SERO-4910 file (N, C-alpha, C, O; in steps of 0.05 Angstrom, whole numbers):
BEGIN
 pado doro    nc1    nc2    nc3   cac1   cac2   cac3    cc1    cc2    cc3    oc1    oc2    oc3
  Unk    A  -1758  -2859  -1349  -1729  -2863  -1345  -1713  -2837  -1348  -1696  -2831  -1332
  Unk    A  -1719  -2822  -1369  -1705  -2797  -1374  -1712  -2777  -1352  -1694  -2762  -1343
  Unk    A  -1737  -2776  -1343  -1745  -2758  -1322  -1731  -2765  -1296  -1722  -2747  -1281
  Unk    A  -1729  -2791  -1290  -1716  -2800  -1265  -1686  -2792  -1265  -1676  -2783  -1245
  Unk    A  -1673  -2796  -1288  -1645  -2788  -1291  -1641  -2758  -1287  -1622  -2749  -1275
  Unk    A  -1660  -2743  -1299  -1658  -2713  -1297  -1661  -2704  -1268  -1646  -2686  -1259
  Unk    A  -1679  -2717  -1253  -1682  -2709  -1224  -1658  -2718  -1208  -1650  -2703  -1190
  Unk    A  -1648  -2741  -1214  -1624  -2750  -1199  -1600  -2732  -1204  -1586  -2725  -1185
  Unk    A  -1597  -2723  -1229  -1575  -2704  -1235  -1580  -2677  -1221  -1561  -2664  -1212
  Unk    A  -1605  -2669  -1219  -1612  -2644  -1207  -1605  -2644  -1177  -1594  -2624  -1167
  Unk    A  -1610  -2666  -1163  -1605  -2668  -1134  -1575  -2673  -1128  -1565  -2665  -1107
  Unk    A  -1562  -2688  -1146  -1534  -2696  -1140  -1514  -2675  -1150  -1494  -2670  -1136
  Unk    A  -1520  -2662  -1172  -1500  -2643  -1184  -1512  -2615  -1181  -1532  -2608  -1193
  Unk    A  -1498  -2597  -1166  -1508  -2570  -1161  -1512  -2554  -1187  -1530  -2537  -1188
  Unk    A  -1495  -2558  -1207  -1496  -2541  -1231  -1519  -2549  -1250  -1527  -2534  -1267
  Unk    A  -1530  -2573  -1246  -1551  -2583  -1264  -1578  -2570  -1255  -1585  -2571  -1232
  Unk    A  -1591  -2558  -1274  -1616  -2543  -1268  -1640  -2562  -1265  -1638  -2586  -1269
  Unk    A  -1662  -2550  -1257  -1687  -2566  -1253  -1696  -2575  -1280  -1695  -2561  -1300
  Unk    A  -1707  -2600  -1282  -1716  -2611  -1308  -1737  -2593  -1321  -1756  -2585  -1308
  Unk    A  -1733  -2588  -1347  -1752  -2571  -1362  -1776  -2587  -1371  -1774  -2611  -1376
  Unk    A  -1799  -2574  -1372  -1823  -2587  -1382  -1822  -2590  -1412  -1815  -2572  -1427
  Unk    A  -1828  -2615  -1422  -1828  -2620  -1451  -1857  -2626  -1459  -1869  -2646  -1451
  Unk    A  -1868  -2608  -1475  -1896  -2611  -1483  -1899  -2634  -1503  -1882  -2638  -1520
  Unk    A  -1922  -2648  -1501  -1927  -2670  -1520  -1936  -2658  -1547  -1938  -2673  -1567
  Unk    A  -1940  -2632  -1548  -1949  -2620  -1573  -1926  -2611  -1591  -1930  -2598  -1612
  Unk    A  -1901  -2617  -1583  -1878  -2611  -1600  -1880  -2627  -1626  -1891  -2648  -1626
  Unk    A  -1868  -2616  -1647  -1870  -2629  -1673  -1851  -2652  -1676  -1851  -2665  -1697
  Unk    A  -1834  -2658  -1656  -1816  -2681  -1658  -1828  -2705  -1645  -1832  -2706  -1621
  Unk    A  -1834  -2725  -1661  -1846  -2750  -1651  -1823  -2770  -1648  -1810  -2777  -1668
  Unk    A  -1818  -2780  -1624  -1797  -2800  -1620  -1803  -2816  -1594  -1817  -2807  -1577
  Unk    A  -1790  -2839  -1593  -1791  -2856  -1569  -1766  -2872  -1568  -1753  -2878  -1588
  Unk    A  -1758  -2879  -1543  -1734  -2896  -1539  -1741  -2922  -1525  -1760  -2923  -1510
  Unk    A  -1726  -2943  -1532  -1731  -2969  -1520  -1704  -2981  -1513  -1685  -2979  -1529
  Unk    A  -1702  -2994  -1490  -1677  -3006  -1481  -1675  -3035  -1488  -1695  -3049  -1487
  Unk    A  -1651  -3044  -1495  -1647  -3073  -1502  -1646  -3090  -1477  -1628  -3087  -1461
  Unk    A  -1665  -3108  -1474  -1666  -3127  -1452  -1671  -3155  -1462  -1691  -3160  -1477
  Unk    A  -1653  -3174  -1455  -1656  -3202  -1463  -1659  -3205  -1493  -1675  -3222  -1503
  Unk    A  -1645  -3189  -1509  -1645  -3192  -1538  -1670  -3185  -1552  -1676  -3195  -1573
  Unk    A  -1686  -3166  -1540  -1711  -3158  -1553  -1707  -3139  -1576  -1725  -3134  -1591
  Unk    A  -1682  -3129  -1579  -1675  -3112  -1602  -1651  -3125  -1616  -1631  -3131  -1603
  Unk    A  -1653  -3130  -1642  -1631  -3141  -1657  -1628  -3126  -1683  -1647  -3115  -1694
  Unk    A  -1604  -3127  -1694  -1598  -3114  -1720  -1583  -3134  -1737  -1560  -3140  -1731
  Unk    A  -1596  -3144  -1758  -1583  -3164  -1775  -1596  -3166  -1802  -1621  -3162  -1804
  Unk    A  -1580  -3171  -1823  -1590  -3175  -1850  -1608  -3153  -1861  -1628  -3158  -1875
  Unk    A  -1601  -3128  -1854  -1617  -3105  -1863  -1644  -3102  -1849  -1661  -3087  -1859
  Unk    A  -1648  -3115  -1826  -1673  -3112  -1811  -1667  -3104  -1782  -1647  -3113  -1771
  Unk    A  -1684  -3087  -1771  -1682  -3080  -1743  -1707  -3091  -1729  -1730  -3084  -1736
  Unk    A  -1702  -3108  -1709  -1724  -3119  -1694  -1730  -3102  -1669  -1712  -3097  -1653
  Unk    A  -1755  -3092  -1668  -1763  -3074  -1646  -1785  -3087  -1629  -1801  -3102  -1640
  Unk    A  -1786  -3082  -1603  -1807  -3094  -1586  -1834  -3085  -1595  -1839  -3061  -1601
  Unk    A  -1853  -3103  -1596  -1882  -3099  -1603  -1886  -3091  -1632  -1909  -3088  -1641
  Unk    A  -1865  -3088  -1647  -1867  -3081  -1676  -1858  -3103  -1693  -1870  -3110  -1713
  Unk    A  -1835  -3116  -1685  -1824  -3138  -1701  -1802  -3128  -1720  -1788  -3108  -1714
  Unk    A  -1799  -3142  -1742  -1777  -3136  -1761  -1784  -3111  -1778  -1806  -3110  -1789
  Unk    A  -1766  -3092  -1779  -1769  -3068  -1795  -1746  -3066  -1814  -1723  -3066  -1805
  Unk    A  -1751  -3064  -1840  -1729  -3061  -1859  -1717  -3033  -1857  -1732  -3014  -1854
  Unk    A  -1691  -3031  -1859  -1678  -3005  -1857  -1654  -3003  -1875  -1643  -3022  -1885
  Unk    A  -1647  -2978  -1880  -1622  -2971  -1895  -1600  -2965  -1875  -1601  -2944  -1862
  Unk    A  -1582  -2984  -1872  -1561  -2981  -1852  -1537  -2967  -1864  -1526  -2976  -1884
  Unk    A  -1529  -2944  -1853  -1508  -2928  -1866  -1479  -2934  -1856  -1461  -2921  -1866
  Unk    A  -1476  -2953  -1838  -1449  -2961  -1831  -1450  -2989  -1818  -1470  -2996  -1805
  Unk    A  -1429  -3005  -1822  -1428  -3031  -1810  -1421  -3030  -1781  -1407  -3012  -1772
  Unk    A  -1430  -3050  -1765  -1425  -3050  -1736  -1408  -3074  -1730  -1415  -3097  -1736
  Unk    A  -1384  -3070  -1717  -1367  -3093  -1710  -1381  -3112  -1691  -1399  -3104  -1676
  Unk    A  -1374  -3137  -1692  -1387  -3158  -1677  -1384  -3155  -1646  -1401  -3164  -1631
  Unk    A  -1362  -3142  -1637  -1357  -3140  -1609  -1373  -3117  -1596  -1373  -3114  -1571
  Unk    A  -1387  -3101  -1612  -1403  -3079  -1601  -1429  -3091  -1588  -1440  -3110  -1598
  Unk    A  -1437  -3079  -1565  -1461  -3088  -1552  -1484  -3068  -1555  -1480  -3044  -1549
  Unk    A  -1507  -3076  -1565  -1529  -3058  -1570  -1542  -3051  -1543  -1549  -3069  -1528
  Unk    A  -1546  -3025  -1538  -1556  -3016  -1513  -1585  -3006  -1515  -1602  -3013  -1499
  Unk    A  -1591  -2989  -1535  -1618  -2977  -1537  -1622  -2967  -1565  -1603  -2963  -1581
  Unk    A  -1647  -2961  -1572  -1655  -2950  -1598  -1674  -2927  -1593  -1693  -2929  -1577
  Unk    A  -1670  -2905  -1608  -1689  -2883  -1608  -1700  -2880  -1636  -1686  -2875  -1655
  Unk    A  -1726  -2884  -1639  -1740  -2881  -1665  -1753  -2854  -1666  -1768  -2846  -1647
  Unk    A  -1749  -2839  -1687  -1760  -2812  -1690  -1772  -2808  -1717  -1764  -2821  -1737
  Unk    A  -1792  -2791  -1719  -1805  -2784  -1744  -1802  -2754  -1750  -1806  -2738  -1733
  Unk    A  -1794  -2748  -1775  -1790  -2720  -1782  -1817  -2708  -1791  -1836  -2723  -1796
  Unk    A  -1819  -2682  -1792  -1845  -2669  -1800  -1853  -2678  -1828  -1877  -2676  -1835
  Unk    A  -1834  -2686  -1845  -1841  -2694  -1873  -1850  -2723  -1874  -1858  -2733  -1895
  Unk    A  -1850  -2738  -1851  -1860  -2765  -1850  -1840  -2787  -1851  -1847  -2811  -1851
  Unk    A  -1814  -2781  -1852  -1793  -2801  -1853  -1786  -2811  -1825  -1787  -2796  -1805
  Unk    A  -1779  -2836  -1823  -1772  -2848  -1797  -1742  -2854  -1796  -1729  -2862  -1816
  Unk    A  -1730  -2849  -1773  -1701  -2854  -1768  -1698  -2869  -1742  -1713  -2865  -1723
  Unk    A  -1679  -2887  -1742  -1672  -2902  -1717  -1643  -2896  -1710  -1625  -2902  -1725
  Unk    A  -1639  -2884  -1686  -1613  -2879  -1676  -1606  -2901  -1656  -1619  -2904  -1635
  Unk    A  -1586  -2917  -1662  -1579  -2941  -1646  -1554  -2936  -1630  -1533  -2929  -1641
  Unk    A  -1556  -2941  -1604  -1533  -2936  -1586  -1519  -2962  -1580  -1532  -2982  -1572
  Unk    A  -1493  -2963  -1584  -1476  -2986  -1578  -1455  -2979  -1557  -1448  -2956  -1553
  Unk    A  -1446  -3000  -1543  -1425  -2998  -1523  -1401  -3014  -1532  -1404  -3037  -1540
  Unk    A  -1377  -3002  -1529  -1353  -3017  -1536  -1330  -3006  -1520  -1331  -2983  -1510
  Unk    A  -1309  -3022  -1519  -1285  -3013  -1504  -1263  -3005  -1524  -1258  -3019  -1543
  Unk    A  -1252  -2981  -1519  -1231  -2971  -1537  -1213  -2952  -1521  -1222  -2937  -1504
  Unk    A  -1188  -2953  -1528  -1168  -2935  -1515  -1161  -2913  -1534  -1150  -2917  -1556
  Unk    A  -1168  -2888  -1527  -1163  -2865  -1544  -1133  -2859  -1544  -1121  -2855  -1522
  Unk    A  -1120  -2857  -1567  -1092  -2852  -1569  -1087  -2821  -1568  -1099  -2807  -1584
  Unk    A  -1070  -2813  -1550  -1063  -2784  -1549  -1045  -2777  -1573  -1028  -2792  -1581
  Unk    A  -1050  -2753  -1584  -1035  -2745  -1607  -1020  -2719  -1601  -1030  -2701  -1588
  Unk    A   -996  -2717  -1611   -979  -2693  -1608   -990  -2671  -1626   -993  -2675  -1650
  Unk    A   -996  -2648  -1615  -1008  -2626  -1630   -986  -2611  -1645   -968  -2600  -1633
  Unk    A   -988  -2611  -1672   -968  -2598  -1688   -981  -2577  -1707   -970  -2555  -1711
  Unk    A  -1004  -2584  -1718  -1017  -2566  -1737  -1041  -2552  -1723  -1059  -2566  -1713
  Unk    A  -1041  -2526  -1723  -1063  -2510  -1710  -1078  -2493  -1731  -1067  -2485  -1751
  Unk    A  -1103  -2489  -1725  -1120  -2472  -1742  -1139  -2456  -1724  -1151  -2466  -1706
  Unk    A  -1142  -2430  -1731  -1161  -2413  -1717  -1184  -2405  -1736  -1179  -2400  -1759
  Unk    A  -1209  -2405  -1725  -1232  -2398  -1742  -1247  -2374  -1730  -1251  -2373  -1706
  Unk    A  -1253  -2355  -1746  -1269  -2332  -1738  -1296  -2332  -1754  -1296  -2338  -1777
  Unk    A  -1317  -2326  -1740  -1344  -2325  -1753  -1345  -2304  -1775  -1335  -2281  -1771
  Unk    A  -1356  -2312  -1798  -1360  -2293  -1820  -1388  -2294  -1829  -1399  -2315  -1834
  Unk    A  -1401  -2271  -1831  -1430  -2270  -1837  -1435  -2280  -1866  -1455  -2293  -1870
  Unk    A  -1417  -2273  -1884  -1423  -2279  -1912  -1412  -2307  -1921  -1424  -2321  -1936
  Unk    A  -1388  -2314  -1910  -1375  -2339  -1920  -1371  -2359  -1898  -1353  -2375  -1899
  Unk    A  -1389  -2359  -1877  -1388  -2379  -1856  -1366  -2374  -1836  -1371  -2370  -1812
  Unk    A  -1341  -2374  -1845  -1318  -2369  -1828  -1294  -2359  -1844  -1293  -2363  -1868
  Unk    A  -1275  -2348  -1830  -1249  -2341  -1841  -1228  -2354  -1823  -1228  -2349  -1799
  Unk    A  -1210  -2370  -1835  -1190  -2383  -1818  -1165  -2367  -1815  -1162  -2346  -1828
  Unk    A  -1146  -2377  -1798  -1122  -2362  -1792  -1103  -2360  -1816  -1083  -2345  -1815
  Unk    A  -1109  -2376  -1837  -1093  -2374  -1862  -1105  -2355  -1882  -1094  -2351  -1904
  Unk    A  -1127  -2342  -1874  -1140  -2322  -1892  -1159  -2334  -1912  -1168  -2321  -1930
  Unk    A  -1165  -2360  -1908  -1183  -2373  -1928  -1212  -2372  -1918  -1218  -2372  -1894
  Unk    A  -1231  -2370  -1937  -1259  -2371  -1931  -1273  -2391  -1950  -1268  -2391  -1974
  Unk    A  -1290  -2408  -1939  -1305  -2427  -1956  -1327  -2412  -1972  -1339  -2394  -1961
  Unk    A  -1331  -2420  -1996  -1352  -2408  -2012  -1379  -2421  -2004  -1388  -2441  -2015
  Unk    A  -1391  -2408  -1984  -1416  -2420  -1972  -1440  -2412  -1989  -1446  -2388  -1991
  Unk    A  -1454  -2432  -2000  -1479  -2426  -2015  -1502  -2421  -1995  -1507  -2438  -1978
  Unk    A  -1514  -2398  -1997  -1536  -2392  -1978  -1561  -2408  -1985  -1578  -2399  -2001
  Unk    A  -1563  -2432  -1974  -1584  -2451  -1981  -1612  -2440  -1974  -1630  -2442  -1990
  Unk    A  -1614  -2428  -1950  -1640  -2418  -1943  -1648  -2393  -1959  -1671  -2390  -1968
  Unk    A  -1628  -2376  -1964  -1633  -2352  -1980  -1642  -2360  -2009  -1659  -2347  -2020
  Unk    A  -1630  -2381  -2020  -1637  -2389  -2047  -1666  -2400  -2048  -1680  -2397  -2068
  Unk    A  -1674  -2414  -2026  -1701  -2426  -2026  -1722  -2408  -2013  -1745  -2416  -2011
  Unk    A  -1714  -2384  -2005  -1732  -2367  -1990  -1758  -2360  -2005  -1780  -2361  -1993
  Unk    A  -1756  -2353  -2031  -1779  -2345  -2046  -1798  -2368  -2050  -1823  -2365  -2047
  Unk    A  -1787  -2391  -2056  -1804  -2415  -2059  -1818  -2423  -2033  -1841  -2430  -2033
  Unk    A  -1803  -2421  -2011  -1814  -2427  -1985  -1837  -2408  -1978  -1858  -2416  -1968
  Unk    A  -1832  -2382  -1983  -1853  -2362  -1977  -1878  -2367  -1993  -1900  -2364  -1983
  Unk    A  -1875  -2375  -2019  -1898  -2381  -2036  -1914  -2404  -2025  -1939  -2403  -2024
  Unk    A  -1900  -2426  -2018  -1914  -2450  -2009  -1926  -2446  -1982  -1948  -2457  -1976
  Unk    A  -1913  -2431  -1964  -1924  -2425  -1938  -1948  -2407  -1939  -1967  -2409  -1923
  Unk    A  -1948  -2389  -1959  -1971  -2372  -1963  -1996  -2388  -1972  -2018  -2383  -1963
  Unk    A  -1991  -2408  -1989  -2013  -2426  -1997  -2023  -2441  -1973  -2048  -2444  -1970
  Unk    A  -2005  -2451  -1956  -2013  -2466  -1933  -2030  -2450  -1913  -2050  -2460  -1902
  Unk    A  -2023  -2424  -1910  -2038  -2408  -1891  -2067  -2402  -1899  -2084  -2396  -1883
  Unk    A  -2072  -2405  -1925  -2099  -2399  -1935  -2117  -2423  -1937  -2141  -2421  -1943
  Unk    A  -2106  -2447  -1931  -2122  -2471  -1933  -2137  -2477  -1907  -2129  -2469  -1885
  Unk    A  -2159  -2492  -1909  -2176  -2497  -1886  -2162  -2518  -1868  -2152  -2538  -1877
  Unk    A  -2163  -2512  -1842  -2150  -2530  -1823  -2165  -2556  -1821  -2190  -2557  -1821
  Unk    A  -2149  -2578  -1821  -2161  -2605  -1819  -2167  -2617  -1846  -2175  -2641  -1847
  Unk    A  -2164  -2603  -1868  -2170  -2614  -1895  -2147  -2630  -1906  -2124  -2627  -1897
  Unk    A  -2153  -2648  -1925  -2132  -2664  -1937  -2112  -2648  -1953  -2088  -2653  -1954
  Unk    A  -2123  -2627  -1967  -2105  -2610  -1983  -2085  -2595  -1965  -2062  -2591  -1973
  Unk    A  -2094  -2586  -1941  -2076  -2573  -1923  -2054  -2591  -1913  -2031  -2583  -1910
  Unk    A  -2061  -2617  -1908  -2041  -2636  -1899  -2021  -2641  -1921  -1997  -2644  -1916
  Unk    A  -2030  -2643  -1946  -2012  -2647  -1969  -1993  -2623  -1972  -1969  -2626  -1976
  Unk    A  -2004  -2599  -1969  -1987  -2575  -1971  -1968  -2573  -1947  -1945  -2564  -1950
  Unk    A  -1977  -2582  -1923  -1959  -2582  -1900  -1935  -2600  -1905  -1912  -2593  -1898
  Unk    A  -1940  -2623  -1917  -1918  -2641  -1924  -1899  -2629  -1944  -1875  -2632  -1943
  Unk    A  -1910  -2614  -1963  -1894  -2601  -1984  -1875  -2581  -1971  -1852  -2579  -1978
  Unk    A  -1886  -2564  -1953  -1870  -2544  -1939  -1849  -2558  -1922  -1826  -2549  -1921
  Unk    A  -1856  -2579  -1908  -1837  -2594  -1890  -1814  -2605  -1907  -1791  -2605  -1898
  Unk    A  -1820  -2616  -1931  -1799  -2627  -1948  -1780  -2605  -1958  -1756  -2610  -1961
  Unk    A  -1791  -2582  -1963  -1773  -2559  -1972  -1754  -2552  -1949  -1730  -2548  -1954
  Unk    A  -1765  -2549  -1925  -1748  -2543  -1902  -1727  -2565  -1897  -1704  -2559  -1890
  Unk    A  -1736  -2590  -1900  -1717  -2612  -1896  -1695  -2613  -1916  -1672  -2619  -1910
  Unk    A  -1702  -2605  -1941  -1681  -2604  -1962  -1660  -2583  -1956  -1636  -2588  -1959
  Unk    A  -1669  -2560  -1947  -1650  -2538  -1940  -1632  -2547  -1917  -1608  -2543  -1917
  Unk    A  -1645  -2560  -1897  -1630  -2570  -1874  -1609  -2591  -1882  -1587  -2591  -1872
  Unk    A  -1617  -2609  -1899  -1599  -2631  -1908  -1576  -2619  -1924  -1553  -2628  -1922
  Unk    A  -1581  -2599  -1941  -1560  -2586  -1957  -1540  -2573  -1938  -1515  -2575  -1942
  Unk    A  -1550  -2559  -1918  -1532  -2545  -1899  -1515  -2565  -1883  -1491  -2562  -1880
  Unk    A  -1528  -2587  -1873  -1513  -2607  -1858  -1492  -2621  -1875  -1470  -2626  -1866
  Unk    A  -1498  -2626  -1900  -1479  -2639  -1918  -1454  -2621  -1922  -1432  -2630  -1921
  Unk    A  -1459  -2595  -1927  -1437  -2576  -1930  -1420  -2574  -1905  -1395  -2575  -1907
  Unk    A  -1433  -2572  -1882  -1418  -2569  -1857  -1403  -2594  -1849  -1380  -2592  -1839
  Unk    A  -1414  -2618  -1855  -1400  -2643  -1849  -1375  -2645  -1866  -1354  -2654  -1856
  Unk    A  -1377  -2638  -1891  -1354  -2640  -1909  -1332  -2620  -1901  -1308  -2627  -1902
  Unk    A  -1340  -2596  -1894  -1321  -2576  -1885  -1307  -2584  -1859  -1282  -2583  -1857
  Unk    A  -1322  -2594  -1839  -1310  -2601  -1814  -1293  -2626  -1816  -1272  -2628  -1803
  Unk    A  -1301  -2644  -1834  -1285  -2668  -1839  -1258  -2661  -1851  -1237  -2672  -1844
  Unk    A  -1258  -2643  -1870  -1234  -2634  -1883  -1215  -2620  -1863  -1191  -2625  -1864
  Unk    A  -1226  -2604  -1846  -1210  -2590  -1825  -1198  -2610  -1805  -1175  -2609  -1798
  Unk    A  -1215  -2630  -1797  -1206  -2650  -1777  -1184  -2668  -1789  -1166  -2677  -1774
  Unk    A  -1185  -2672  -1815  -1164  -2689  -1828  -1137  -2674  -1830  -1116  -2686  -1829
  Unk    A  -1139  -2647  -1834  -1114  -2632  -1840  -1101  -2620  -1815  -1077  -2614  -1816
  Unk    A  -1116  -2617  -1792  -1105  -2603  -1769  -1108  -2620  -1744  -1127  -2636  -1741
  Unk    A  -1090  -2615  -1724  -1091  -2629  -1699  -1107  -2614  -1678  -1119  -2626  -1660
  Unk    A  -1108  -2588  -1680  -1122  -2571  -1660  -1135  -2548  -1674  -1123  -2534  -1691
  Unk    A  -1161  -2544  -1668  -1176  -2522  -1680  -1187  -2504  -1658  -1200  -2513  -1639
  Unk    A  -1182  -2478  -1660  -1192  -2458  -1640  -1212  -2440  -1653  -1208  -2430  -1675
  Unk    A  -1235  -2436  -1639  -1256  -2419  -1650  -1262  -2397  -1630  -1258  -2400  -1606
  Unk    A  -1272  -2374  -1640  -1279  -2352  -1622  -1304  -2358  -1607  -1321  -2373  -1616
  Unk    A  -1306  -2347  -1583  -1328  -2353  -1565  -1350  -2333  -1570  -1349  -2310  -1560
  Unk    A  -1371  -2341  -1585  -1393  -2324  -1591  -1419  -2336  -1582  -1422  -2361  -1582
  Unk    A  -1438  -2320  -1574  -1465  -2329  -1567  -1482  -2329  -1592  -1495  -2309  -1599
  Unk    A  -1482  -2352  -1606  -1496  -2353  -1632  -1526  -2351  -1629  -1540  -2341  -1647
  Unk    A  -1537  -2361  -1606  -1566  -2359  -1602  -1575  -2330  -1600  -1595  -2322  -1611
  Unk    A  -1559  -2314  -1585  -1565  -2285  -1583  -1563  -2271  -1610  -1579  -2254  -1616
  Unk    A  -1542  -2279  -1626  -1539  -2267  -1652  -1561  -2275  -1671  -1570  -2259  -1688
  Unk    A  -1572  -2299  -1668  -1593  -2308  -1686  -1619  -2294  -1680  -1637  -2293  -1697
  Unk    A  -1622  -2282  -1656  -1646  -2267  -1649  -1644  -2238  -1658  -1664  -2223  -1655
  Unk    A  -1622  -2230  -1669  -1618  -2202  -1678  -1636  -2196  -1703  -1639  -2214  -1720
  Unk    A  -1647  -2173  -1704  -1663  -2165  -1727  -1647  -2159  -1751  -1657  -2162  -1774
  Unk    A  -1621  -2151  -1748  -1605  -2143  -1770  -1594  -2167  -1786  -1595  -2167  -1811
  Unk    A  -1584  -2187  -1772  -1571  -2210  -1786  -1578  -2237  -1774  -1563  -2256  -1777
  Unk    A  -1601  -2239  -1761  -1609  -2265  -1749  -1613  -2286  -1770  -1606  -2310  -1765
  Unk    A  -1625  -2279  -1793  -1631  -2299  -1813  -1605  -2310  -1825  -1604  -2334  -1832
  Unk    A  -1585  -2293  -1829  -1559  -2302  -1839  -1545  -2321  -1820  -1533  -2341  -1829
  Unk    A  -1547  -2315  -1794  -1534  -2333  -1774  -1548  -2360  -1775  -1534  -2381  -1773
  Unk    A  -1575  -2361  -1776  -1589  -2386  -1777  -1583  -2402  -1802  -1581  -2426  -1802
  Unk    A  -1580  -2387  -1825  -1574  -2401  -1850  -1546  -2413  -1850  -1542  -2435  -1861
  Unk    A  -1527  -2400  -1837  -1500  -2411  -1835  -1499  -2436  -1819  -1483  -2454  -1824
  Unk    A  -1515  -2437  -1798  -1515  -2461  -1780  -1489  -2464  -1765  -1480  -2486  -1760
  Unk    A  -1477  -2441  -1758  -1450  -2441  -1746  -1451  -2454  -1719  -1430  -2456  -1705
***
């Protein structure tokens, strides 16, 4: 279905490029399933999936009754955790807002950003703090025999360390962006090629750690 949509977009829309090849050897394991004739339901803390049945889940927000369930994407992280991303359809009219409060953001290597009021958030370098521990655990992993149980245990240990750093960064960024969205009507940011900056030998690691 995704491949068909990609080819249709390629032939119909001139700016859409040719579909890229996605290797099955990527470390992201996921699959999507479409809701047909009520084969997917979400109720009482359980998610019903086709061919699997009822799966208990931790639901992080309530869903209004008028929302229509469209599809579910189930994915597994390298550390072994499973997540279900559930797509709903609903009708809503977005209210236009008069822009009164403005804020400008400039990229800052050390403190994530500097805003037009001269403020900088105290960004804790999560990756930098965990770098020594990560290097130690990855060094252990590289010396273990491929295919062994101990190597698999160590692989999970390294994956959990990376996941913790990623979760810390996401938590900080979500809180910062939420605070900005609550206080201002319009936010302007400078146009930078962050991918190109992350490949730089001088400060690529800092750009990746900021997650800008």
